[in-house]
N, C-alpha and C positions, 0 to 999 in steps of 0.2 A: 504493500500500500504506500509506504513512504517514498519508494523510488518513483512510482507513477505520479504521486502528488508533487514530487520535486520537479518533474517535467511540467506539470500543470501550473505550478507556482510561478515559473518563469513567464508564462503567458499572463497569469494574473497580475504580475508586477508590471508588465508592459501595458495591460489594459486598464488597470485601476490604480497603479502606483504601488510601490513596495510597502509603504506604510499601511495602506488599506488592505493589501493582500496579507500582510503580516497579521493584522488583527483578525481577518477572516479565517486564516489557518489556525490561529490560536483558538478561536471560538469553534472551529470545526471539530476540534478534539474534545470539547466540553461534554457532548452527549456520551462519548465513550467513558470519560472519567466518572460521570454520574452513574452511567449504566453498570459499570464494573462493580460498583459498591452494592448494587442490588441484584446482581446475577447469581444464579445457583447452578448453572449448567456449564459444561465445557464449551458448548457452542456459543453461549452468551459471552463467556469469558474471551474466547477467540475473536468474536465479532467486536467486542469492546476494545480489545488490544489492537485490532486492525484500525479502528476509528482513532484511537489514541496515537497510533503510528503515523496517521496522516499529519498530525501536528508537528512531527519531526521535520517536515518540509519548511518550517519557519526559519530554519537555518538559511535557506536560499533567499528568502525575502530579506532577512537581516543583512546578508552580504550585498544584495542589490541596493538596499537602502544606504548602507555605509558607502558604497561606491558612488552613490549620487550626492551624498552629503559632504564628502571630503575631496580636497584638491588632489590631483594625481601625484603630487610630490609626497603625500603622506597617506594615501588611500590604502597602500599595502599594510602599513602599521595599524591603521584603523580597522581594516578587515581582520588582521591577525589578532588584534585585541578583542574585537567582538567575538570571533571564533573561539578565542581562548577563554573568554568569560562563559561562553556556552559550554565548553568542556569542563570548566571549573564548576559550573552549576550541576552538571551530571555527577561529578565527583562528590560535591557537597551533599547532593541528594543521597548518594550511597552511604555517606557517613551519618547523616542526620535522621533519615527515615527509620532506622532501627530504634533510635531513641524516642521518636514520635510514637512508634508502635508500643514501646514500653510505657510511655505516658498514658496511652489509651488503654493498655492492659491494666494499669493501676486504677484508672478511672472507671473501668467496667468490671471490676472484681475478677480479673484474669479471663475475661470472655474473649478468646482468640478470634472466633467467628465475627464478632461485632467489631473488635479492635482493628483488624486489618481493613475492614470496610470503612471505618471512620478515618483511617489514614488518608484516604483519597480526598478528604476535605482540604488538605494542604495543597496538593497540586491544582485542585479546582480553584482555590483562592489565588494561587500564584498565576494561573491563567487569566483570571479576571483582572488582577492587579497589573499584570504585564500588558494586557490589552488596553487598559485605561492609560497606562504610561505611554504606550506607543501612540495612541490616539491624541495625546496631548502634544506630540511632536509635530514637526513640519516635514513636508515631502522633500523639499530642497532648501538649501540655505537661504534662498531668496523668498521663499513662501511656499504655499501649497499649490498643487497642480491647477486646481480650479481657478484660483485667484490669478495665477500667471497666465492661464489660457484665456480668461475673460479680458485681461488687460492687453493681450496680444504679445506678451513677452515670450511665451512658450507656445509652440504649436501642439495641437492634440496629437498624441502618439497613435500610430496605427499598429496594433498588436500583431495583426496578421503579417505585416511586412517584417517585423522582428522575428517572428516564428519561421517564416520562409528563409530569412537570412541565416538563422541558426541551423536549420536543417540542411542548408546548402554549404555549410562550413565544414571542410574536411577535418579540421582540428577538433571540432565538436564531436564528430563521429569517433575519432580516435580516443578522445576523452571518455565517451560513452562506453566503448569497448573495454578500455582499461579499468573503468570504474567497477 
């Protein structure tokens, strides 16, 4: 799911802008986060994990947004920092979630079935806070796409042109194969 969504997220970035695509992808994972806390079957669990996996494509939107916000002389450092923070978040999650589980175990009189489900409140809250934070940002250093397009400073992007260009690029195909 996440690989397919990464391909779609590129189109979303071109069509709606990286910031809005970022929020969309974060919110796309929310039903899976909520659903997994209430599922009791293997099929439900797999479906919810698939939906949550779609949210991993937010990495692409983050990299596109950073590339749009920073000057070419520092964009590499900006993308590396953003990617590094993403990796750091994964590591911190692995360190902190067991303690959150312990907290819920203590709060529920050692009820494991309820505690692991309650743990999903944390990523749910983080998705909503992240989306609110991203929405408070700007598309470009000069302003948001809509404002810039209405003032005539920026032309409206044609996402199909970008997709055709991407599919015709030999380097993109080599990257796809090696990925």
